[in-house]
C-alpha positions in Angstrom: 0.0 0.0 0.0 1.2 3.5 -0.9 0.7 6.5 1.3 -1.5 8.1 -1.4 -5.1 8.7 -0.1 -7.9 7.5 -2.3 -11.5 8.4 -1.5 -14.8 7.3 -3.0 -18.4 6.7 -2.0 -21.9 6.0 -3.2 -25.5 6.9 -2.2 -27.5 4.3 -0.3 -30.0 4.1 -3.2 -30.9 0.5 -3.0 -29.5 -2.8 -4.3 -26.4 -2.5 -6.5 -26.5 -3.6 -10.1 -24.0 -5.3 -12.3 -22.9 -2.0 -13.8 -22.1 -0.6 -10.3 -20.0 -3.7 -9.5 -18.0 -4.0 -12.8 -17.7 -0.2 -13.2 -16.8 0.7 -9.6 -16.8 -1.8 -6.8 -14.6 -4.4 -8.4 -12.1 -1.7 -9.1 -12.3 -0.6 -5.5 -11.2 -4.0 -4.3 -8.0 -3.6 -6.2 -7.5 0.0 -5.0 -7.7 -1.0 -1.3 -4.5 -3.1 -1.7 -2.6 -0.3 -3.3 -3.7 2.9 -1.6 -4.7 4.4 1.7 -8.4 4.0 0.9 -11.6 5.4 2.4 -15.0 4.3 1.1 -18.1 5.7 2.5 -21.9 5.8 2.2 -23.0 9.3 1.3 -26.3 9.5 3.2 -26.1 13.3 3.5 -26.1 13.6 -0.3 -29.1 11.2 -0.4 -31.5 13.7 1.3 -31.4 16.2 -1.6 -34.3 13.9 -2.6 -37.1 13.3 0.0 -36.5 10.1 1.8 -38.5 7.7 4.0 -36.3 7.9 7.2 -36.7 4.2 8.1 -36.0 3.1 4.5 -32.9 5.3 4.3 -31.6 3.8 7.5 -32.2 0.3 6.1 -30.6 1.0 2.7 -27.6 2.6 4.4 -26.9 -0.7 6.4 -27.5 -2.9 3.3 -25.2 -0.7 1.3 -22.4 -1.3 3.8 -23.1 -5.1 3.6 -23.0 -4.9 -0.2 -19.6 -3.0 -0.1 -18.1 -5.8 2.0 -19.7 -8.6 0.1 -18.3 -7.2 -3.1 -14.8 -7.4 -1.7 -14.0 -4.4 0.4 -11.9 -5.6 3.4 -12.3 -3.6 6.7 -8.7 -4.6 7.5 -7.4 -2.9 4.3 -9.6 0.2 4.1 -12.0 2.4 6.1 -15.7 1.9 5.5 -18.0 4.4 7.1 -21.2 6.5 6.8 -20.8 10.2 5.8 -23.1 11.5 8.6 -21.2 9.7 11.3 -18.1 11.9 10.7 -18.2 15.5 11.9 -16.5 17.7 9.2 -18.2 17.0 5.9 -21.0 19.6 6.2 -18.7 22.0 8.2 -16.0 22.0 5.5 -18.7 22.3 2.9 -19.8 25.6 4.5 -16.3 27.1 4.4 -15.8 26.0 0.8 -19.3 27.2 -0.1 -18.3 30.7 1.0 -15.6 30.6 -1.6 -17.7 29.2 -4.5 -19.3 31.6 -7.0 -23.0 31.0 -7.4 -22.7 31.0 -11.2 -20.3 28.1 -11.0 -22.8 26.0 -9.2 -25.6 27.0 -11.5 -23.6 25.9 -14.5 -23.2 22.3 -13.2 -24.6 19.9 -15.8 -26.4 17.7 -13.3 -28.0 20.7 -11.6 -29.2 22.2 -14.9 -30.6 18.8 -16.0 -32.6 18.2 -12.8 -33.7 21.8 -12.7 -35.3 21.5 -16.1 -37.1 18.3 -15.1 -38.5 19.7 -11.8 -40.2 22.9 -10.7 -39.2 22.3 -7.1 -35.4 22.4 -6.7 -34.0 22.7 -3.2 -30.8 24.6 -2.3 -29.3 21.3 -1.3 -29.2 20.2 -4.9 -27.4 23.3 -5.9 -24.9 22.9 -3.0 -24.4 19.2 -3.7 -21.1 19.6 -5.6 -19.7 21.7 -2.7 -20.5 18.9 -0.2 -18.8 16.5 -2.6 -15.7 18.7 -2.7 -15.7 18.7 1.1 -16.0 14.9 1.1 -12.8 14.8 -1.0 -10.7 17.5 0.5 -11.5 16.7 4.1 -9.2 13.7 4.0 -6.4 15.4 2.0 -7.3 13.1 -0.9 -4.9 12.6 -3.8 -6.9 10.3 -6.0 -10.6 10.1 -6.7 -12.2 7.4 -8.9 -14.6 9.1 -11.2 -17.1 8.3 -14.0 -18.0 10.5 -16.9 -20.9 12.1 -14.9 -18.7 13.1 -12.0 -15.7 14.7 -13.8 -17.2 18.2 -13.5 -17.7 17.8 -9.8 -14.1 16.7 -9.3 -13.0 19.8 -11.3 -14.9 21.9 -8.7 -13.1 20.2 -5.9 -9.8 20.9 -7.6 -10.7 24.6 -8.2 -11.7 25.0 -4.5 -8.5 23.4 -3.3 -6.4 25.7 -5.5 -8.5 28.7 -4.4 -8.2 28.0 -0.7 -4.5 27.3 -1.0 -3.8 30.6 -2.9 -6.0 32.5 -0.4 -4.8 31.1 2.9 -1.5 29.2 2.1 -0.9 25.6 1.1 -3.5 23.4 2.9 -5.2 20.9 0.5 -3.8 18.4 -1.9 -5.2 19.1 -5.4 -6.9 15.7 -6.1 -6.3 13.9 -9.4 -8.8 11.6 -11.1 -8.3 7.9 -10.9 -9.0 6.5 -14.3 -11.0 3.3 -13.9 -10.1 0.2 -15.9 -12.0 -0.1 -19.2 -14.9 -2.6 -19.6 -16.9 -1.1 -16.7 -19.5 0.6 -18.9 -22.4 -1.9 -18.8 -25.5 -1.1 -20.8 -29.1 -2.0 -20.3 -30.2 -5.4 -21.6 -33.3 -3.9 -23.0 -31.9 -0.6 -24.3 -28.2 -1.5 -25.0 -27.5 2.1 -26.1 -28.3 3.3 -22.6 -26.2 2.7 -19.5 -27.6 0.1 -17.0 -29.5 1.9 -14.3 -31.9 1.4 -11.4 -34.2 3.9 -13.1 -34.6 1.9 -16.3 -38.3 1.9 -17.2 -38.0 -1.7 -18.2 -37.2 -3.9 -15.2 -35.7 -6.6 -17.4 -32.9 -4.2 -18.4 -31.1 -4.2 -15.1 -29.2 -7.0 -13.4 -29.0 -6.8 -9.6 -26.1 -8.3 -7.8 -28.2 -10.3 -5.2 -31.2 -11.3 -7.2 -32.0 -15.0 -7.6 -30.2 -16.9 -10.4 -33.6 -17.8 -12.1 -34.4 -14.1 -12.4 -31.0 -13.3 -13.9 -31.4 -16.1 -16.4 -34.8 -14.8 -17.4 -33.4 -11.3 -18.0 -30.5 -12.6 -20.2 -32.9 -14.8 -22.2 -35.0 -11.6 -23.0 -31.9 -9.4 -23.7 -32.3 -7.4 -26.9 -29.9 -8.4 -29.7 -30.4 -7.9 -33.5 -31.7 -9.7 -36.6 -28.2 -11.1 -37.6 -26.7 -14.3 -36.3 -23.0 -13.5 -35.9 -21.6 -13.0 -32.4 -19.2 -10.1 -32.7 -18.7 -6.7 -31.2 -19.6 -3.8 -33.5 -21.2 -0.4 -33.4 -24.3 -1.6 -35.2 -24.7 -4.5 -32.8 -25.0 -2.8 -29.4 -26.9 -5.7 -27.8 -24.4 -8.4 -28.7 -21.5 -6.0 -28.0 -22.9 -5.4 -24.5 -23.3 -9.2 -23.8 -19.7 -9.7 -25.0 -18.5 -7.0 -22.6 -20.3 -8.6 -19.7 -19.0 -12.1 -20.5 -15.5 -10.7 -20.9 -15.7 -9.0 -17.5 -17.1 -12.2 -15.9 -14.6 -14.6 -17.4 -11.5 -12.4 -17.9 -11.3 -13.4 -21.5 -10.8 -10.8 -24.2 -13.6 -9.9 -26.6 -11.6 -11.2 -29.5 -11.2 -14.6 -27.8 -14.9 -14.8 -27.0 -15.8 -14.0 -30.6 -13.8 -17.0 -31.7 -15.2 -19.2 -29.0 -18.8 -18.5 -30.0 -18.3 -18.4 -33.8 -21.2 -20.3 -35.3 -23.2 -20.5 -32.0 -26.8 -19.3 -31.8 -27.8 -16.2 -29.9 -29.7 -18.4 -27.4 -26.7 -20.6 -26.6 -24.6 -17.4 -26.2 -27.1 -15.7 -23.9 -27.2 -18.8 -21.7 -23.4 -18.8 -21.5 -23.4 -15.2 -20.4 -26.0 -15.9 -17.8 -24.1 -18.9 -16.4 -20.9 -16.9 -16.2 -22.5 -14.0 -14.4 -24.4 -16.2 -11.9 -21.2 -18.0 -11.1 -19.3 -14.7 -10.6 -22.0 -13.4 -8.3 -22.5 -16.6 -6.3 -19.9 -15.9 -3.6 -21.1 -12.3 -3.3 -24.7 -13.4 -2.7 -23.5 -15.9 0.0 -21.4 -13.3 1.8 -24.1 -10.7 1.6 -26.6 -13.1 3.3 -24.1 -13.8 6.1 -23.5 -10.1 6.7 -27.2 -9.2 6.9 -27.6 -12.0 9.5 -24.9 -10.3 11.6 -25.8 -6.7 11.9 -23.7 -6.3 15.1 -20.6 -7.0 13.0 -21.7 -4.5 10.4 -22.2 -1.8 12.9 -18.8 -2.5 14.5 -17.1 -2.2 11.1 -18.9 1.1 10.5 -18.0 2.4 13.9 -14.3 1.6 13.5 -14.3 3.1 10.0 -15.9 6.3 11.3 -13.4 6.6 14.2 -10.5 6.4 11.8 -12.1 8.9 9.4 -12.9 11.2 12.3 -9.3 11.5 13.4 -8.3 12.6 9.9 -11.3 14.9 9.6 -10.7 16.7 12.9 -7.0 17.3 11.9 -8.0 18.9 8.6 -10.9 20.8 10.0 -8.7 22.3 12.7 -6.2 23.5 10.1 -8.9 25.0 7.9 -10.6 26.8 10.8 -7.3 28.3 12.0 -6.4 29.6 8.6 -9.9 30.9 8.0 -9.7 32.9 11.1 -11.9 31.1 13.6 -11.0 31.3 17.2 -9.7 28.0 18.5 -12.1 25.9 20.5 -11.4 25.7 24.2 
């Protein structure tokens, strides 16, 4: 493990799908062995949308179980809940006081959501500042980002540079961690769109812990094309997506799989993809069930992770407050 600090997190928005696992979580399991890693559940971000309190608590705990089931090791990284650490919201306020309103209003996600809804809360506007605080609070050097988060990381970098130039060197300027290719998994029903929980067709999304029979059904109904050749091509998004999934599940290259399934029917190919994914997810499902049966263990892991994160957060917050001009607490 290097001394470089790497931070990432996800909202407790329900069960994780195959795209989440292959695009992020499986990468995280490799990162924890190579970096000083902190992975957290961003429940404060979640309340920019109205939540059922009991359901939010339930999803937060299940999210922690899913993290561990997918390979995060509490002995190698810190796993914690955002709201359990004092400092995220506090640093966000300081950074917010240095953020031009126009910069936030130009954020792509804010503009998109503002256009879709008449009722936009200030929390949605301030969301990227809280994300910047999540990153800078731990003096982070590396942040895994997808395409939809690059603009938010740029804001974190801008704020780090702005604070450093105003008050003297304080924050690392975080760099993006480029995830390994092959993580962009598309919907089985609309293979030109990314796999998502919000897919209007339930058959398009593969959840990590759903029953094997359900997964098989979804693969059998996956959209393909009117041809018969199993190859990756721009005009064959359905087959290309299935090849990408099979490649991720087996470790074989797309080219090797095209040779393996030359002359095979689409139905045989779909069954092979289903079997490979079910086998890949089998140990994850088993571990998840064990964790959900031992909530005391889960809570202990989250407490230990929060304690480690809190020590770091207090250290950074103290430095920021002193430089900002706040009188030291007695």
